[in-house]
N, C-alpha and C positions, 0 to 999 in steps of 0.2 A: 788867665790872660792869653796864654798860648792858643787855647781852643777858640777863644773869641777872635784872635787874629786869623786863624785858619778859616773860620766861618765867614769873615769879611772877605778874605781872599777868594773863597769859593763863590760868594755872591758876585764879586767883581768879574770873575772869570765867566760865570754864567751870563751876566749882563753883556759882556763883550761878545760872546758867542751869539746870543740872541739878536744883538744889534747888527750882526753881519748878514742876517737874513733880510734881503730887500723885499719891497712890496711886489716887485715883478716876480720874485721867486715864490712868495706866499700866494699870489693870486692864481698861479698855475694849479688848477684843481677843477673838479666838477662841483658846482654850487647849485643848491636848490633853495627856494624861498623858505625862510625860517618861520614855520607856522606856529611856533610856541612863543615868539617874541611878544611881550606885552601881557602874557598870562601870568598872574600871581598864583602859582601852584600852592603856596602856603595857606591860602584861604579856601582851598578845595577839599572836599571830603575824599576819602579813599575811592568811593564809587565814581565821583566826578573825575578824579585823576585817571582812573582806568578808562573811562569813556573818552576822555581827552586823548589819551595815548592811542586808543583804538581808532578814533577819528583821524588822528594825525597819520597813523600807519596807512589808512585808506587814501587820504589826501596826498600823501607823499608819492603815490603812484601816478598822480595826475598833475603834480605841481610843475612849475616852470623850472627847468634846469639849464644852466649855462656852463659850458666847459671852456675854460681859458687854457689853451695849449701852449707849451713851451716855445713853439715856433712862432707865436704871435697871432695865431688864428683863433677864431671863436666857433664853437659848434653849439647850436640850440635848435630845438624843434618849435620853439615859441615864435609865433608870428611877430611879436614885438622885438625879438632879438635876432631874427633871421636876416635882417638888413645889415647887421654888423658882421663883418667877416674877419676883421683884424682888431687887435688891441695893442696898447702900450701904456706904460705908466710913466708920468713925469711929475715928480714931487708928490703932492697929495691928490693928483688928478689921474683918473683913468680915462684914456682916450678911446672911444669906440669909433672904428673906422670902416668905411665901405670898401668894397673890393677895388673901386677905382681910385682909392687913396683919399677921398674926401672925408674929413672928420665929420661924423654925424653929431656926436655929442661928447662933451667933456664932463665927466661925472666926478664929484668930490668923494674921495675915499674917507669915510668918517671913522672906520675902524677895520682892522684887518689882522687876523690871527690865522693859525692853521685850521681852526674849527669854525670861525665866524667872520663874515664880511658885512660891513655896513656901508651902503652907498646912498648919497643924496643926488637924485636925478634933477637937481636944480629947482626943486619945488619946496625946499625947506624941510621935507620929511625924509626920514632915514628908512630905507628898505633893507632888511636884514636877510642874509643868505647863510646857510650852514653847509659845511663841507659834506660831500657825499662819498668821499674816499676815506 
């Protein structure tokens, strides 16, 4: 019983610590499109898995990356993301802002962890990004 109590206490403490990490803190990172999302690797042969990983390694060099910096600025070489210069998080929305202060787009944050981010660009589809750090 004593060990069970300690286990529950540890779980509660870990939950409290993880809930202290805000979305604004988690989003500060370099993100690249997640090219594996939607691929069921369990149905692939070993050769197909190897080719998939090789293709992903090549595509990762050319994929869109977005860096959300701690100071609220955005860096990206992508034409689609170059218009956005600043960001902020309010609730479950990511605000993408132009340099002149006009909000270009409010994006729904569908999921956000240290390793993966899911964004809905108001089209009902989730675009996944993976951490590059």
